[in-house]
C-alpha positions as CSV (number, residue, x, y, z in Angstrom):
1,M,-53.4,4.0,-66.9
2,A,-53.4,4.5,-70.7
3,Y,-55.2,1.3,-71.3
4,A,-58.2,2.3,-69.2
5,D,-58.4,5.8,-70.9
6,I,-58.1,4.2,-74.4
7,T,-60.9,1.7,-73.5
8,A,-63.2,4.4,-72.2
9,L,-62.5,6.5,-75.4
10,L,-63.3,3.5,-77.6
11,E,-66.5,3.1,-75.7
12,N,-67.4,6.8,-76.4
13,L,-66.6,6.4,-80.1
14,E,-68.7,3.3,-80.3
15,F,-71.5,5.1,-78.6
16,L,-71.2,7.9,-81.1
17,L,-71.3,5.5,-84.0
18,Q,-74.4,3.7,-82.6
19,S,-76.4,6.6,-81.1
20,D,-79.7,7.9,-82.4
21,P,-80.2,10.8,-83.1
22,H,-76.8,10.6,-84.7
23,P,-74.6,13.5,-83.6
24,I,-71.9,12.5,-86.1
25,L,-74.0,11.7,-89.1
26,H,-72.0,13.7,-91.6
27,Y,-68.6,12.5,-90.4
28,K,-69.2,8.9,-89.4
29,E,-66.2,7.7,-91.6
30,Q,-63.9,10.0,-89.7
31,V,-65.0,8.5,-86.3
32,E,-64.8,5.0,-87.6
33,S,-61.2,5.6,-88.8
34,L,-60.3,7.2,-85.5
35,H,-61.9,4.2,-83.7
36,D,-59.7,1.8,-85.7
37,K,-56.6,3.8,-85.0
38,V,-57.3,4.0,-81.3
39,N,-58.0,0.3,-81.2
40,L,-54.6,-0.3,-83.0
41,L,-52.9,1.7,-80.3
42,R,-54.6,-0.3,-77.6
43,G,-53.3,-3.4,-79.2
44,F,-49.8,-1.9,-79.3
45,L,-50.0,-1.2,-75.5
46,E,-51.1,-4.7,-74.8
47,E,-48.2,-6.1,-77.0
48,S,-45.6,-3.8,-75.6
49,E,-46.3,-5.0,-72.1
50,K,-45.6,-8.6,-73.1
51,R,-42.9,-8.1,-75.7
52,Y,-40.6,-5.2,-75.0
53,D,-38.4,-3.9,-72.2
54,R,-40.6,-1.5,-70.3
55,G,-37.8,1.2,-70.3
56,S,-37.4,1.2,-74.1
57,M,-41.1,2.1,-74.7
58,K,-41.7,4.2,-71.6
59,H,-41.6,7.6,-73.3
60,L,-44.0,6.6,-76.0
61,E,-46.4,4.9,-73.5
62,L,-46.3,8.1,-71.4
63,E,-47.2,10.2,-74.4
64,I,-50.0,7.8,-75.3
65,R,-51.3,8.0,-71.7
66,D,-51.2,11.8,-71.7
67,V,-53.0,12.1,-75.1
68,F,-55.7,9.7,-74.2
69,Y,-56.3,10.9,-70.7
70,K,-56.9,14.4,-72.0
71,A,-58.8,13.2,-75.0
72,R,-61.2,11.2,-72.9
73,K,-62.0,14.2,-70.7
74,V,-62.4,16.5,-73.7
75,I,-64.6,14.1,-75.7
76,D,-66.7,13.3,-72.7
77,S,-67.3,17.0,-72.2
78,K,-68.1,17.8,-75.8
79,L,-70.4,14.8,-76.1
80,L,-72.2,15.9,-73.0
81,N,-72.6,19.4,-74.6
82,V,-74.1,17.8,-77.7
83,Y,-76.8,15.9,-75.7
84,A,-77.4,18.8,-73.3
85,A,-78.1,21.3,-76.1
86,K,-81.5,22.9,-75.8
87,S,-81.9,24.3,-79.3
88,A,-81.1,23.3,-82.8
89,K,-78.6,26.1,-83.0
90,S,-76.7,25.1,-79.8
91,W,-76.9,21.5,-80.9
92,K,-75.2,22.3,-84.3
93,K,-72.6,24.4,-82.5
94,A,-71.9,21.6,-80.0
95,R,-71.6,19.1,-82.9
96,R,-69.1,21.4,-84.7
97,I,-67.0,21.7,-81.5
98,L,-67.1,17.9,-81.0
99,R,-66.0,17.3,-84.6
100,R,-63.1,19.8,-84.2
101,S,-62.1,17.9,-81.0
102,L,-62.2,14.6,-82.9
103,R,-60.2,16.0,-85.7
104,K,-57.5,17.2,-83.3
105,L,-57.4,13.8,-81.6
106,T,-57.1,12.1,-85.0
107,E,-54.1,14.3,-85.8
108,K,-52.5,13.4,-82.4
109,V,-53.2,9.7,-83.0
110,D,-51.7,9.8,-86.5
111,F,-48.6,11.5,-85.0
112,I,-48.2,8.7,-82.4
113,L,-48.7,6.1,-85.1
114,K,-45.9,7.6,-87.2
115,K,-43.6,7.6,-84.1
116,L,-44.5,4.0,-83.5
117,N,-43.8,3.0,-87.1
118,K,-40.4,4.7,-86.9
119,I,-39.5,2.8,-83.6
120,S,-40.7,-0.4,-85.1
121,Q,-38.7,0.1,-88.3
122,K,-35.6,0.9,-86.2
123,R,-36.0,-2.3,-84.3
124,K,-36.5,-4.4,-87.4
125,N,-33.4,-2.8,-89.0
126,A,-31.3,-3.4,-85.8
127,A,-32.5,-7.0,-85.5
128,S,-31.7,-7.6,-89.2
129,A,-28.2,-6.1,-88.8
130,D,-27.6,-8.3,-85.8
131,L,-28.7,-11.4,-87.6
132,Q,-26.3,-10.5,-90.4
133,A,-23.5,-9.9,-87.9
134,G,-24.2,-13.2,-86.2
135,E,-25.4,-11.6,-82.9
136,P,-28.2,-13.5,-81.1
137,V,-31.7,-12.1,-81.3
138,L,-34.0,-12.2,-78.3
139,G,-37.7,-12.5,-78.9
140,G,-37.5,-10.9,-82.3
141,L,-35.4,-8.0,-80.9
142,S,-31.7,-7.8,-80.9
143,R,-29.9,-7.6,-77.6
144,R,-28.8,-4.1,-78.5
145,V,-32.4,-2.8,-79.2
146,Y,-33.8,-4.7,-76.2
147,M,-31.4,-2.9,-73.9
148,E,-32.2,0.6,-75.2
């Protein structure tokens, strides 16, 4: 389930932000920003289950699930490598690899957020058009968008 993977990833990011010695000292802002974006996506998943027709958001939810399932495993592994490093050199290398993984995840999250914004804008435009045409709007979504 995407929600469980997102929650586990959020816990890892929180651990990174609070841990000592600090493996992300020089890129804490990047991790904080990623944490905020992931938290936003978690909120989206919670809302989409309550608000939208499951079929209309299925593709995006599957993409989110796939990204966060893989990200959770990668971040877990890279974080383990940081703490298992036996020398300063291997610790620095593990930190660089972790940072690269976090950067790639941030790019994927940004891409998903852009898709989500496009979907949201389409829904708003369709609902607005339906209101102007006099069609009933169901729960903030037009019947046409809801049936997609």
